N, C-alpha and C positions, 0 to 999 in steps of 0.2 A: 233229564236228571241234572242236575245242577253240577258245578264243576267245585270241587274242592279247593284247599288251600295249598297242597303240596306240590311242588313242580320236582319230578323225581328224574334219576338217572338210569339208561337202560342199557344193556349191555352189549349188545351184536349191531349189524346192519341192517338186519330185516326183523320184525314181530314175529314172534311165536306164540302159541297160545299162553305160553306163562307171563310175555310180555300184556298181553289183550286182555288177561286178567287183572293184572296191576292195575293197568289204565282204567278198567271198568269201576275199580274200588272208588267208594263216594268221597274219600280223602283227596284224591289226585284231581288237581287242575291243571297239569302239565307237564312239559318233558324238558330237559336241557341236556343240549346233544353235546358229544364231545369228539376227541379225533377217531377213538376206537370205534365210533356210530358211522365213519364216513370209508367208502371204498372208491367211490365215482360221484359225479354231479349227479348222473341219470339215476343210480342206486339212493343218495342222498335225495334227489326228489320224490324216488317212490315210498322211500320210508315215513318223510313227512306227509305224503297223503295218506298212507295207512294211519298215521297216528292221528289226522284230522277226521278220520272218517270212522274211529273209535268211539265217537261220543258227540252227541250233540245237549247242550252247546259243546261244541268242540273244546277240545285241550289248546294251551298256549305251547307254543314250540320257541325254546330261547338257545341260546350259545355265548361264548364269549369269543368274539371276534375282534378283539381290544387293535391287535397290530402287535409287530415285534415278535416278544417271547410267547405273548397270549392270544395264539391264532389258532383255531380250529380247524380251519379249512384253508390250505396252501396251495392245493395241486388244482389243475382241471378248469384253468382260465380264472381262477379267484386272484384279484389283486395281492400282493405280498407287500402288505401295509407295514410301513417303518414303525416304530413305538412313538408313542406320543410325544416323549422326551425330546425328539428331533423337532419339533416344532418349538420347544420352549428356545432349543438352543438356535435356530433362526432366526428366532425373534428378538435374539440380544442384538442381531446386526440389521435385520430388515422386519421390523414388527409389522408392516404390511404385507409383506407376503407369509408371515407364518399364520395372520389371521386367514389369509387366502385357504392357505393349506390346509388349515383346521376346518373348515368349512369342507372342502374335497374329501377330507380323510374321512368324515363323519359321513357325508353324502356317499363316495362311492363305497364305502364298507355296508352301509345300509341297505342300498340300491342292490348289490350283489346277495345279500341275505335274502331280502324278502323276495328277488326272484325265486330263490328255493323254494318259497314258502314258509319260510323263518321268520316268526313275527319279530323276536327281539333280539337282541343282542346287548349284553349286559355292559353298557360304556354309555359314557367315559369315565375313566380315572378323573378322579378330582380331588386325592391326597395328593399334598405337598412330598415332593423329592426332598427330605430332610434324613437321608442315612438308612432306610431302610432298604435291607436286604429283599425282601419280597416285592416292593414298589419300585422304587430306583427309576428307570428310564421308562415306566409304564405313568409315570408323573408327565403332566404337561410343563412343571415347574417347580423349584423351590419358593417362588413368591408367589402368596396369595393373590394380588392382583392379577396375575399375568396368568395365572390358572382359572381366573374369573374370565379374563379377558379373551384367552384362547379357546374356554371350553364352551362358553356364550355361542362363540363362531362354530364348532363341534356340535351343539345341541341343534342350530338351525340347519346345519346341512343333514340330520338324522331326521329331523322334523318335516323337510321339504321332498326327505325322501318318500315319508308314509309311514315312518318308523316311530315307535315311543323311545324315550331316554331312561337310562339309569343311572345314577350318580352312585359313585362308589370311592372308598368306603366308610361312610358317615359313624360318628363325628370326624375319622380321619386316622389314617393306620401310618402316614409316613413318617412319622418323627419317631417313631419305634423300630428298632433294628431289627426285633425278633420277628420270626415267619411262624404268624397263626397255622398254618398248615400243621407245622410241627412240634410246635412249642407252646407253651403258655405266655401271653402276652399282657405286658402291662405298662400304663402311661401315669407317671408318677405328678405329674402337673395340674395344676387348678384349672376349675372351669374357665376361670377368667383369661390364663394363659391361652388354653386351647381356643378360647372364644376369638382371641384376637390374631389366632393363625391359621391352624388346621382347620377351625370350622366355616372360615370366612367363606371361601368357594361355595359352600354347601347352603349357607344362608342367602349369599347373593344371589346364588342361580337355582334358590328355590321354584321362583313361579316357572322356570323353563324345565324343571325335572317331572317329569310323569311317576317316575319310582326313584326310589334310593334303596340302596343293598348296606346294610349296618355289618361293623367291623366286630368280630369276635376280640374284641380289644377291652380291658380292665382299665377304669379309670377310677381309683379307689378314691382320689379325694371328692368325685363325682356320686358314686356308686359303688357297691363292692363286688356287683355282679357285671359279668360282660355287658356291651350296650345292647346286643341283641337281646339280653333277656331283661333290660332294664327298664319300667315303667318310668323312672326317672328321666331316662334319654328321649325315651320314644312319645311317650303323652306329655309329659310337661313341658321337653325342652323342645322337641321336634312338633310337634302337633301345638300346643298352647303357646309356646313363646315365639317360635318362628312361624306359626301358623301355618304350616306343610300341610297341603291337602292331598298330595301324590299315593300313589301304592308304597308302601314299605316291605321289602323283602330281607329276609335274614339270608345271611351268606351260608353256606355249605355246611350243617349241623353234624357232618363226620368230622370236620378238621377237629385236630387235637385242641386246640383252645377252645372248642365249643362244649367239648365234654366234662369241664368244672362243675355243670350242675346235676350231673347224674346220667342215667342211661337215655338212649335215644329217645324213645317214647315222652319222657320225661323232659327233653330238651325241646322237643316238638311241642307238646303242651304250654312251656313255659315260655318260648318267644313267641307265640301267638296270643297268649293271655296279655306279654307285657305291651302287645301292639304292633306286632307284624302281622302284615295281611298274609302273606306267601310266606312258604318255608321252603329251603331247597335242601332235598335229599339227593346228593349227586351219585354216590357208589350204589351199583346192584346189589352189594351183599348188605347194605344197610336196610334199602329199599325192601329187601328178601325178610328182614329182620322186624323192619316198623310195621310195614301194613296188616301182618295178622294180629298185633296188640291193638290195633284200634277200630272202636266198635264205632263204624259212620266217621263221618268226619271231625277231628278234633279240633274245631274253631277257627279262628281266623276269618277272612274276608273273602269266599270262593268268589263273587261277586269282581273281584279285583282283577279277576283274570281276564273279562273283556274289556277292562280298561285298557289293557295294553296290546290287544289284536294290533297287527301292520295292517297296514292300506297302503299298498304300494301305489305309487304317483307313474311308475313305468311296468308293461307289463314283461313276462318272460321272452315273449315273439320282439316285441318291441327293443328288448335290450339286445337281440339277437342280430339285429337287422341292422348291418353295415351303415345302408346309405341313410340312414335314418339322420338327420342334423343332431337333434339332442343328442344322439346316441354317440356320434362322433366325437362332441366335445367331453360327454362323460368318459371315454377311451382315453381322450387326451387326460383328462384327471387321474385317470389310473395309471398312466404312463407318467406322468409326474411325480405321484406319489413311491411308485417304484425306484425312479431314478433317482431320489434321495439316498437311498442305499450305495447306488453307484457312484455318487458323488461323494461318498466319504461321510454322512451325515449319522450314518448309524451302524 
């Protein structure tokens, strides 16, 4: 059975019959894990194995493990990653150290996720830190060129671990104060103004990005629809003008700012028709409501799932081997990241 274009949320820490039925739906291509799905590392690994065993080709397993306040796994030996804004703060006085720590951040985060069987963490944030309450220190910097510089190192760390990358939130959420999770969000600037600021990291890093997550923000000078539903943003600007060839992901279609175009089924079909390859439906109650309304796959590109599979360069057993020289270095990197908080950086 081919995979579909939906990445869905689960309610618990083990699969039940209802979960298995949903994961077998032809519209489903993967799972997004949250803190509610985690009790311990052994439990998490069992859950991921159960998810992988439900389908062939297997489902994609995803998570948000940015660091700072967006970090789903913080116990059981997982590194407590500082927010990306710490890297930009270091860069103001020590640019080379910031570059090194950005690489370590991406490498350690991805290695830990892959060791549990998780394919993809939706990282890094490439928005600018320009006053948004929802972005803030999730951003590498308020300066576009610094986001590009540190972002490139972070992406290299992820790639060297065997994980694909996800830049978010195209074309830029950092200059809007409101939170799209709970408010309608609008950016009144012209395309030229956005292109000279927020769009710069996405444009410059496009060749290194395996996927992009789209913001639920309306840019009325460009299109009256939120970017995730806009053919102008996704096809004309991103695909044609920027030449982007990676996978395009919606943000969670259950967020407040995503609801402006109608019911959940309408949102799902519209975002896929506009140019999203994969669509996120993260809340279990939304999944329960949506799947019965879909007759087969709603469109999109389910083949994109296989493009985002993780291919770990270090096995679970190797990572647990304290005597292996490469693992010793990795552990030093993990400790150096955690120490940033102890030094007052975050």
